[in-house]
Each structure stands twice: as structure tokens, then as C-alpha cells.
N, C-alpha and C positions, 0 to 999 in steps of 0.2 A: 598117454602123453605125459601125465603128471610124474614128478620125480619123487613123490612121497612113497614110502614103503607100504605095500599092501597089508591088509588085515588078514585074519585067518581064512576067510572066503577067498580073498585075493590070492593067497598063496596056493590054494587048491587050483585056482584058475591058471596061475603061472605054471604050476607043476604039469598041467596038461599040455602046455605049449610044446614041449620037446617031442611028445608023441605026434602032435598035430603037424609040426614042422616036417617030420619024416614023410608024412603023406603029401604035404604041399610040395616038398622038394622033388618027390617022385613024379608028380603030375603037373608039369608046366602048363600054365594057362595060355595056350597058343591060339592064334587066329589071325586070318587075313594075311595079306602081303605075299610076296613072291620069294621069300627066303633070303633076300639080301638087303632088307631094310628092317633090321631087328631092333626092337626097343624093349629093354627089361626094366621092371620096376620092383625094387625091394623097399619095404617100409613097415610101419606099425599101424595102429588102428585108424589114424586119419587117412593114410594111403589106402587102407582096406575099404574104408567108406567111399573113397573117391575112385575106386578101381574101374567101375563100369564106365564112367565118363572118360577116364584116361584111356581105356581100351578102345572105346568106340571112336574117339577122336584120332588116335594113332592109326587105327585100321582104315578110317575114312580117307586118310592121306596115303594109303597104300603100304602101311607098315605092318609088321608082324609083332605081336606082343607076347611077353612072358611076364606074368604078375605073381610075385611071391611076397605076400603081405600077411601080417597077423597082428592082432591087438596085444599090447603088453611087451612086444619084442624090442630088443635093442640091436645095434649093429652086430655085436658079437654073436648073437643067435644065428646070423646069416652068413658068417664068414666062410664056413665050409661049403655052403651052397653056392656062394659067389665064386669061390675057387673052382668048383665043379662046372658051373654053368659058363664061366669064362672060357673053359676049354671045350665044352660040349656044344653049347648053344651059340656061343660067340656073339653077343649082342654088339650092334654098331653103336648104340647109345644106351647107357645105363643110368637110371634115375634112382637116387638114394634119398629116401624121405623118412627121416626119423626125428622125433620131437622130444625125447628125453626120458624114456622109461628106464628104471633101475632095478626092477624086480626079478630079472632073470638070474639064474645061478652064475652065469658068466660075468655078471656085474658085481657079484658079492665082494665087498671090501674095496671097491674101486670108486674113485671120485668121478662124478659125472663128466665134466668137461674133458679131463685127461683121458678117461676111458674111451669116450666117443672120438676124441682126436686120434688116439692110437688105432682104434679099430677101423674108422673110416679111412684113415691114411692107408692102412693095409689093404682095404677093399679097393680103393682107388688105384693103388699101385698095381694090384693084380689085374684089374679090369683094363687099365690103360696099356699094360704090357701085352694084353691079348688083342689090342687094337680098338677098344671101345673109347668113345668120348663120354665122360662122366659128368652128370649134372647133380649137384648137391642142392637140396630143396630147403629154402627158408620156410619152416612150418609156421602156421599161425599160432600166436601165443594163447595160453589159457588166461582166464580172468585174473589170476593172482601172479602172473608172470611179467616181470618188468621188461621194458624195451628201452634201448638207448635213444639218443637224439636222432639217429638214422632209422629208428623203428626196428632195430635188430635185437633179438634175444642173445643170451650168452652163447647158445649153440650156433646161431647164425654167424656170430663173429668167428667161431671155430671153423665153420665151413669156408669163410673168406680167407682165413689164414692158410688152410689146406690148399685151396684153389690157387692162391698166390705162389705156393711152393711147388706144386706138382703140375706137369704138363697135361694137356687135353682134359682139363677140369674147369668147370665153371659153376657159379652159384646162381640159382634162379629164384626170384622173389615170389614164388607161387602162393605163399601164404597171404600176400597182399590182396589176393582175389576175395578174401573173406575178412579183411580188417579195414580199419579206417585208413585214410590216405597216409597218415603218419605211422602206420604199422601196429596200431593198438587194437585190442579186443573190442568187438562190437557184436551185439546180438542180431542186428538187422542192417541191411543195406538197401539202397534203391533197387527195384526190380529192373529187369532188362528193358521194359517198355517205358520206364519212368524217365522223364527228361532230367538231364544232369542238374542237380541242385533244386529240382522242382519238388513240390509237396506230394506226399502220398506215394503209393506204389512200392512200399517197402516189403522186403521178403526176409524171412528169418534164415540166417546163415550159420548159426551156432546152436549147439544143444543147451538145454537148461542146466546141464552139469558144468558148463563153462569150459569144457575141454573139447568135446567132439562136434560133429557137424549136423547130425540129424536134428531137425527142429523140434522133435518131441523126445522125451526121455525114454530110452530103451535099455534093455539089459546088455552087458558087454557082448560084443561080437554077434549082434542081432541085426538083421537087415532092417533098415529104416522103413516103417510101414507107410510113410507118406513121401511125397516129393522132397528131395533134399537139395535146395539151391546151393547151400554151402559145399556139399560134396561135389556137385556138378561143376561149380566154379573152380574149386581146388583141383579137381581131376583134369579139367580142360586146360588150366594154366600150366600144369606139369606137362601135359601132352603137347600143347602148343610149342613149348620150349624144346621138347624132344624132337618134334617134327622139324623145327627150324634147324636143329643140330644135324638131322639127317640130310638136309639139303633137298633140292628139287627132285621129285620122282622122275626116273627115266621116261622119256616120251615113248609111247607104244603105238601112237596113231600114225597115219600116213603123212608124208611130208606135205607142207602147205603148198597150195597151187601158186605158181608164179603169176598167173593171170588174174584178172578182176572182172567184175560184171558191171 
């Protein structure tokens, strides 16, 4: 998520992304659904962490999922895959969840906001031409990332500009599932069982690194070894918006009886 340039180890990590993306793009993560309620997710490490909650929530609503996410990636890493999948898999809803990586070769020499605006605009145009409704995700900020009076980061504002200009596109504030009410970074939030505003019951929703969602420090692209409330909340927030965009599932049960008892 961070916009800082990686060090030597980071560059080795980024160099492996191109090879990994080839495998990811060839093996769509599909599951559930009847083939006509398709939801695709493209994103970076935060989306990767949240993918299980995203997938299970969409599938529980009768949707089919395709999840293409990887840490350190930017929108430009996925443009070829988005073009391909818009033709082949043809998602009904496409969720784009990127938070500001700049280490990819396709980002070399480009300014963050301008590059993301250009690439996300191209992705949205391609997906909507193919019939998809696109959801752009407001990602949760990192500890050192400022937000404005509306709780939005610089990229959040870019997403709103794109959605205002292009059809069949909306912005979803999924990042608010793991921030304070005004959109700012927080390490903990009340647990699901805690009364609103009540004491105790806090759960950890962000990583000690100030960027990610696993409540304990882990190496990049490593499955969280403990329950991750932040990843679960973020994934469900994205999925709930996607399910809403899909609309009600077709009824498959018998017609209701006209009689009563």
C-alpha cells in the first residue's frame, strides 16, 4: 500500500510479481454461483488479505467469484488481465481495490495520482463497455497517510472524480470498515459483540506495520496465522457492496401459496 520506493529486498520481491501474475491470471479463483452473477476482484495486498471474506460473502449470496490480487501491485499490472477477463469471463460487477503502490516497472517515472487516474480510467472503460458495473474501493489509510475533512485520501478523491465522469461506476467506502468514523487510521475498533460506544470488546483491525490488516506482524504475502478482524471486515464491506450491485438473486423456489392456515 505504501508509496515509498522499496529497498533492495523489496525490489527482488517486486521483480517476482510479473512471474506470479502470469500464474494468477491463468488460474481464475472461481467458485459458487450459477454463471450469471459474476463478481471479479482486482487489487493489491489489502485486497489479497481480505479475499477469503470477500469470496465467501459473495458466494453466500449466490454469486460466482474471480479474485486476482497480489501484494505490491498497481492498476497498471492488471490492465492486460482486465482486458482479457472482460472478454472471457465477463463479470457483472468488477471491484477494483488499490491503495497506492509505486514499485512496479509500469509505474516507473510516473506520478502516483496521475498514473492511477489514467490506468483506472482505462480499466473502468474496458469493463463497462463489456457490461460490468464497476466499484472503486476507498482503501483504509496507513498511519502516515493524511485524509481530508471527508475522511478521504488523495486516491479516494481520484476515484470519486472517475466515478463522476464515467457511467456504471461507483465508489464504495469499504475502508471505513477498519477506520474511525471520520476515516482515520486506528489500530483497534469495538468487536462485533460490543455495544456501540460501550467499554471493552476491542479487536485489532490493523497490522503493527501501520499498513496491512493482520493483527500480528508477518512477512509480505504470508497468510495471517491468527484471526484477522480487519481483513474480514474489509472483505465483507467490499463484497456487500458488490452483492448490492448485483441485485436480488433470481427466485428458484416454488411460487408462494395463495392460501393461508
